C-alpha angles and dihedrals in degrees: 000000000000114000116217111238135199117221123235091246094053092047091049090051093050092047091057116178092350094155100040097077102114096238129115102245116135112256092250092053093047090051093048091049091049092052092045090053091053089054093051092047091053093241089116104048120213113267096027115133117235123224116270117270090250093052095046094045089053093046092050096038089237133133115268087237091063092052092045090052091049093049090046091053090049091046093050090050093051098252095114133044120200138187132184114282096004135092121263113261129211118259139166116236119241113244092251092052096057119105115262092247092061091056098052090106108086119248113278094011098100110109116217110219096160097093127060099210139112127230115257122277086240102198093048093048091049092049091047093053091044090055090045092054090049092055098042094094090077089063101041094084092064134060090265096225113127111174092187096034136259115304096238093060095043088051092054093045092049092050091051090056091049091052088056093054100265114117106225135167125203091250088065090063133083119185116220139183095263134317093284089057089049093053093050090051090050093048089052091056102033106035136046125210107276094029121130116241121195115227140174114260111246101028145155107304096222089057091057090046091051092050092049094046088052087056095245126127123239117227106204122214116186126253106202115200090186089071090068136273095287101029103058099108117097097222092174088052091049091050091051093047091048091049102040110024095066091233122164097190139039126195110196137166109212096157110079092328119230115261102010103043092224121148122208112232126237095263092049092051093053090048092048092052090048093051093050094044093050091048092046092236118147107235116211111194117203107214098170090121098041095108093052099080111148106179105026137345118272121252119261116294120285087241089060092061119103091261096039100096094113099036113123116215126204121199136174145181091223101093103029098040114013136324091222091064098081100200125129137153146209123220117198142124118301094256092058092049090053090051092048092050091055093046094046095065088074091055108035140327100243147306115292111274094224091057092047093051091048090051092048090053093050096044094047091076107005107137097096090050091048091048087055092048093049092048089054093050092049090054095047092045088057090051089052095048091050093048092050091049091052101039108023106026095158092062115100132208143158113237107235122214093243148338127093108283151044123232103220126197117211124204090239131047096243104121097123092045089048093051090048093049096041098085092060088057097044105267137097117210138179108233118237094244089065087073096049146055125260098000099310124155101044088148093055139074131182114235114194118204096204100105125094111277095253093048091045093053090046090049093054090048088055090046089053091049091049091046093052090049093051096041091049094045091235098132095071109098116107095236092067102064112176119231 
């Protein structure tokens, strides 16, 4: 049986600035924590073989002794398995094998702040699936495979775009199995391996991963929250990247940007569309957060601006309604939908009909439900802001107009160390470099406000405890291995 392996270069890239974190951990400990964080984030899958000690030491310009010590710490903690004559492979320790220090948080008390997503609106979801089941009989006489999506859902999606000022017909819509699926389909049609793809910086981690897995290269252009909640996009930088980078495609999130919550204003949208049209770059706009405005509704879609005729828009039920309802969509011109339909046959044959009918039922009359979701997020955002003021007053952030998270800046570049230390203090975090390219954002951490208020307050208390430990260099002794 062939074991999948990760090369030293790829591991170094994923580790980012693992050592430049400003704390006082020994190099071997910082390296072990960086690798451990990749395992918990899913970027190092279980069973993958790591580079040899010699290869990794050479790639990182470290002594082999340092890498050996890091691998030994990981092996002792149950994160590596080794056998004679073979590379060490990634594992996840059993609960009973974890060091006592890593189990000092009581069972069930760990707060997961890695994911920006709300729990399901249970009664609405149950009613939607009940209605879907009741209408399934109309589809049972056919093969049930709908590469572009069932007509009833495409009708509803098209109407919702029209209501927002963007004329749309159902034949401009393709239904997908979530926004991530939509992005992978679009990459397959719009970009070739080796192409450059313009992205926000920071941006959604799974977007970066999709671009890399396609073999394309992300070209980051900064989003700067310090310029204000509507002015964070560097339009001059986007124009320069579109003109000089040779990119054919851009994937941007102007509607309650993940992770900052910023929203590009109407003038900025028109200028963005003009820049991309003039540079002949296909602009793909991620609108998965568009319904989650908390302070004021967003401007009309980028595709509705005077230069937006070729803009492609991606939407989803995953953030606004429920992540378990895996329904997304692509809005584009008819030619693009035809191209996507042809390309999709090599990937799948359509989104499940049951899920599409449930989504159609929800979206047909969704405003009261969305109002409730927005109210919940406003309340929880206030809890998070109060907790940060009380417990982490030196952290800075710009309050975005919507979305599900704050993008907080710490005084020290310790994001990776903080995320690695967090579980021992009762909290799981996504490190800032996950949202960037080449190890950027060690001073930042995304803080979702999607948990229940009590859990959210407890989570920030745990973040503060972990931050104190990292900043003070107190989490360094070998008996307290972080998991």
